[in-house]
C-alpha positions as CSV (number, residue, x, y, z in Angstrom):
1,M,-43.5,-148.2,-68.2
2,I,-41.2,-150.3,-65.9
3,V,-41.9,-148.1,-62.8
4,E,-45.6,-148.2,-63.4
5,K,-45.7,-152.0,-63.9
6,A,-43.6,-152.5,-60.8
7,N,-45.8,-150.1,-58.8
8,Y,-48.8,-152.1,-59.8
9,Q,-47.4,-155.7,-58.8
10,T,-46.2,-154.2,-55.5
11,L,-49.7,-152.9,-54.5
12,K,-51.3,-156.0,-55.9
13,R,-49.0,-158.2,-53.8
14,F,-50.0,-155.9,-50.6
15,A,-53.7,-155.8,-51.4
16,L,-53.7,-159.7,-51.8
17,D,-51.7,-160.1,-48.7
18,Q,-54.6,-158.0,-46.6
19,G,-57.0,-160.4,-48.0
20,F,-58.6,-158.7,-50.8
21,S,-60.2,-161.1,-53.6
22,L,-59.9,-158.7,-56.5
23,F,-57.5,-155.9,-57.7
24,G,-57.4,-153.5,-60.6
25,V,-56.3,-150.2,-61.7
26,A,-58.4,-147.7,-63.6
27,D,-57.7,-144.5,-65.5
28,I,-60.0,-142.3,-64.2
29,T,-59.5,-139.0,-66.2
30,S,-62.8,-139.7,-68.2
31,I,-65.0,-140.0,-65.2
32,K,-63.5,-138.0,-62.2
33,E,-65.3,-134.8,-63.3
34,G,-68.4,-136.7,-62.0
35,F,-67.3,-137.5,-58.5
36,N,-69.0,-135.9,-55.7
37,L,-65.8,-134.3,-54.2
38,D,-64.1,-131.1,-54.2
39,K,-62.3,-130.3,-57.5
40,N,-59.0,-129.5,-55.9
41,I,-59.2,-133.2,-54.6
42,T,-60.1,-134.7,-58.1
43,A,-57.4,-132.9,-59.7
44,K,-54.7,-134.5,-58.0
45,F,-55.7,-138.1,-59.0
46,D,-55.7,-139.7,-62.3
47,R,-55.5,-143.2,-61.1
48,A,-58.0,-145.4,-59.0
49,I,-57.2,-148.7,-57.3
50,S,-60.5,-150.9,-57.3
51,L,-60.5,-153.6,-54.7
52,G,-63.2,-156.3,-54.2
53,K,-63.8,-158.9,-51.4
54,R,-65.8,-161.9,-52.0
55,L,-69.0,-162.4,-50.2
56,L,-69.3,-165.7,-48.3
57,D,-71.6,-168.1,-50.0
58,S,-72.9,-169.5,-46.8
59,V,-74.5,-166.2,-46.0
60,I,-75.8,-165.2,-49.3
61,E,-77.2,-168.7,-49.8
62,D,-79.6,-168.0,-46.9
63,I,-81.4,-165.1,-48.7
64,K,-84.6,-166.3,-50.5
65,D,-86.9,-163.3,-51.4
66,R,-85.8,-160.7,-49.2
67,P,-82.6,-159.8,-47.2
68,T,-81.8,-161.5,-43.8
69,A,-80.3,-160.0,-40.5
70,L,-77.6,-162.5,-41.1
71,Y,-76.6,-160.8,-44.6
72,F,-77.3,-157.6,-42.9
73,H,-74.5,-158.2,-40.3
74,H,-72.2,-159.7,-42.9
75,Y,-72.8,-156.6,-45.2
76,R,-71.6,-154.4,-42.4
77,Q,-68.7,-156.5,-41.5
78,L,-67.5,-156.4,-45.0
79,N,-67.7,-152.7,-45.3
80,F,-65.8,-152.4,-42.2
81,F,-63.0,-154.9,-43.8
82,L,-63.3,-152.8,-47.1
83,D,-62.6,-149.5,-45.4
84,R,-59.8,-150.6,-43.2
85,G,-58.1,-152.3,-46.4
86,A,-58.4,-149.1,-48.4
87,F,-56.8,-147.1,-45.3
88,L,-53.9,-149.7,-45.3
89,I,-53.1,-149.4,-48.9
90,A,-53.6,-145.6,-48.9
91,S,-51.2,-145.4,-45.9
92,Y,-48.7,-147.8,-47.6
93,I,-48.8,-145.7,-51.0
94,Q,-48.1,-142.4,-48.7
95,D,-45.0,-144.4,-47.1
96,L,-43.8,-145.2,-50.6
97,G,-43.8,-141.3,-51.3
98,S,-47.1,-141.0,-53.3
99,Q,-50.6,-139.6,-52.4
100,A,-53.9,-141.7,-51.9
101,L,-57.2,-141.1,-51.0
102,P,-59.5,-144.1,-49.7
103,I,-63.1,-143.8,-50.4
104,P,-65.7,-145.3,-48.1
105,A,-67.2,-148.6,-49.3
106,S,-70.7,-147.6,-48.4
107,Q,-71.2,-144.1,-47.6
108,I,-74.2,-142.7,-49.6
109,I,-74.5,-138.9,-49.4
110,D,-77.7,-138.8,-51.1
111,W,-80.2,-141.8,-51.0
112,E,-83.1,-140.4,-53.0
113,K,-80.4,-139.4,-55.9
114,Q,-78.4,-142.7,-55.1
115,K,-75.1,-140.8,-54.9
116,S,-71.9,-141.5,-53.2
117,H,-68.5,-139.6,-53.4
118,V,-67.2,-142.1,-56.2
119,S,-69.0,-144.8,-58.2
120,H,-67.2,-147.8,-57.1
121,K,-69.0,-149.8,-59.8
122,K,-67.7,-147.5,-62.4
123,V,-64.3,-147.7,-61.0
124,G,-64.3,-151.4,-61.2
125,Y,-65.6,-151.6,-64.4
126,L,-62.6,-149.3,-65.8
127,A,-60.1,-151.5,-63.8
128,G,-61.3,-154.7,-65.5
129,L,-63.0,-156.2,-62.6
130,G,-66.3,-156.9,-64.4
131,W,-69.0,-155.4,-66.5
132,I,-72.1,-153.9,-65.7
133,G,-74.8,-156.6,-65.5
134,K,-78.6,-156.6,-66.2
135,N,-78.8,-156.5,-62.2
136,N,-77.1,-152.9,-62.4
137,L,-74.4,-154.4,-60.4
138,L,-70.6,-155.0,-61.3
139,V,-70.5,-158.6,-62.5
140,N,-67.2,-160.7,-62.4
141,P,-66.7,-163.8,-64.5
142,E,-65.6,-165.7,-61.6
143,L,-67.6,-164.2,-58.6
144,G,-70.6,-163.2,-60.2
145,A,-72.0,-160.1,-58.1
146,R,-71.0,-162.0,-55.0
147,F,-68.4,-159.3,-53.8
148,R,-68.3,-155.9,-52.5
149,L,-66.0,-153.0,-53.7
150,V,-63.8,-150.0,-52.3
151,T,-61.5,-147.3,-54.3
152,V,-58.4,-145.8,-53.7
153,L,-57.6,-142.6,-55.6
154,T,-53.9,-142.1,-56.2
155,D,-51.2,-140.2,-58.1
156,M,-49.0,-142.8,-58.0
157,P,-47.5,-144.0,-61.3
158,L,-49.5,-147.3,-62.0
159,E,-50.1,-149.6,-65.1
160,T,-53.7,-149.5,-65.8
161,D,-56.1,-152.4,-66.5
162,M,-58.7,-152.3,-69.4
163,P,-62.4,-152.9,-69.2
164,L,-63.6,-156.5,-69.9
165,E,-65.1,-157.2,-73.4
166,A,-67.9,-159.4,-71.8
167,G,-71.3,-159.3,-70.4
168,C,-74.4,-161.1,-69.3
169,G,-75.3,-162.4,-72.6
170,S,-78.6,-164.4,-72.6
171,C,-78.4,-164.9,-69.1
172,I,-81.6,-164.0,-67.1
173,E,-81.1,-165.8,-63.9
174,C,-81.5,-162.6,-61.9
175,L,-84.8,-161.5,-63.5
176,A,-87.3,-163.7,-61.8
177,P,-86.1,-163.7,-58.4
178,C,-85.9,-159.7,-58.1
179,P,-88.5,-158.8,-55.5
180,A,-89.1,-155.5,-57.1
181,Q,-89.2,-156.8,-60.8
182,A,-86.6,-154.0,-61.4
183,I,-84.3,-156.1,-63.6
184,K,-85.2,-156.3,-67.3
185,E,-83.6,-158.3,-70.2
186,R,-81.8,-155.1,-71.3
187,K,-79.7,-153.6,-68.7
188,E,-80.5,-150.1,-69.9
189,D,-84.0,-150.8,-68.8
190,F,-83.1,-151.4,-65.1
191,D,-85.9,-149.6,-62.8
192,H,-83.9,-147.8,-60.4
193,W,-86.7,-146.2,-58.4
194,A,-88.6,-149.8,-58.2
195,C,-85.4,-151.3,-56.8
196,F,-85.1,-148.4,-54.3
197,D,-88.8,-148.3,-53.3
198,K,-88.3,-152.1,-52.5
199,L,-85.1,-151.4,-50.6
200,K,-87.3,-148.8,-48.5
201,E,-90.1,-151.2,-47.8
202,F,-87.2,-154.0,-46.4
203,R,-86.1,-151.3,-44.1
204,K,-89.6,-150.1,-42.8
205,M,-90.3,-154.0,-42.3
206,G,-87.2,-153.8,-39.7
207,I,-85.5,-156.5,-41.5
208,V,-82.2,-154.6,-42.1
209,G,-81.1,-150.9,-40.9
210,Q,-79.6,-150.1,-44.6
211,Y,-81.0,-149.8,-47.8
212,I,-80.0,-153.4,-49.0
213,C,-81.5,-156.6,-50.6
214,G,-79.1,-159.3,-51.8
215,V,-81.5,-161.1,-53.7
216,C,-80.0,-160.4,-57.2
217,V,-76.6,-161.1,-55.6
218,R,-77.6,-164.6,-54.6
219,A,-78.9,-165.1,-58.4
220,C,-75.7,-163.8,-59.9
221,K,-72.6,-166.5,-59.8
222,G,-71.1,-165.3,-62.9
223,S,-70.5,-166.6,-66.4
224,R,-68.0,-169.2,-65.5
225,N,-69.8,-170.7,-62.5
226,K,-73.2,-171.9,-63.8
C-alpha cells in the first residue's frame, strides 16, 4: 500500500504540473471487458488514470442554442492538449519501469453506435472525478460538465479512488436549454438518438466539423457553483 500511495502522489504531481485540472485513478477490472481493444492489451492493465482539463468559461459562455466556431476550435485545441498530456504521462510511467497506454481523447471508432476504444466517462466516474449526470456527461462538483477527459491505462501499482456518492439531485438546469430535448428528469431516460440527430444537424449546417454541441456543457456548472 505504501508503494501504491507513493506512485499515486508522484503521478498526480506530474499530471498537475502538466496543466491538468483533475486527476484520479480507477480500478477497471469490472469494466475492461467492455473496452474496444484487443483482449491481449486489456489483460495487461487493471488500473486507469483519468485526467481532466477545464474548459475556458469565456468560450463556453459564448454558446447559446448551438455550438460556435470558437467552441469548435477550443474543442480541438483541448483534445490536442489532452492527447499530448496523456502521452507524456504514459512515457513517464514507462521511464519509471511500468507499462502504460494512452487512449485518444476523442477518437470515435463507430459514430452510429457512439463507441470509442474506452469510455472516458466511465473511467472518470470510477476514478472519483464526478457522477453521470442527467445530461449524460460526467459532472464534477466544482467544474460541472465544463471539462474534458482522457485516459491512460497502466499496470503500475497505484492506489485507487472511489466513485463519488453524489448526483444531480433536483437540478434541471440543463433540461430546457437542450436543443434536442434529449435530457430528461431521470438520467436513465436520456435520449441518445435525439442527441445524435441534433449533432448531425449541426454538422450539416457547417457550424462545426465534428459531432459536438456544448449547450448542456454551458448549462452545467456543478453543485457547488450555482
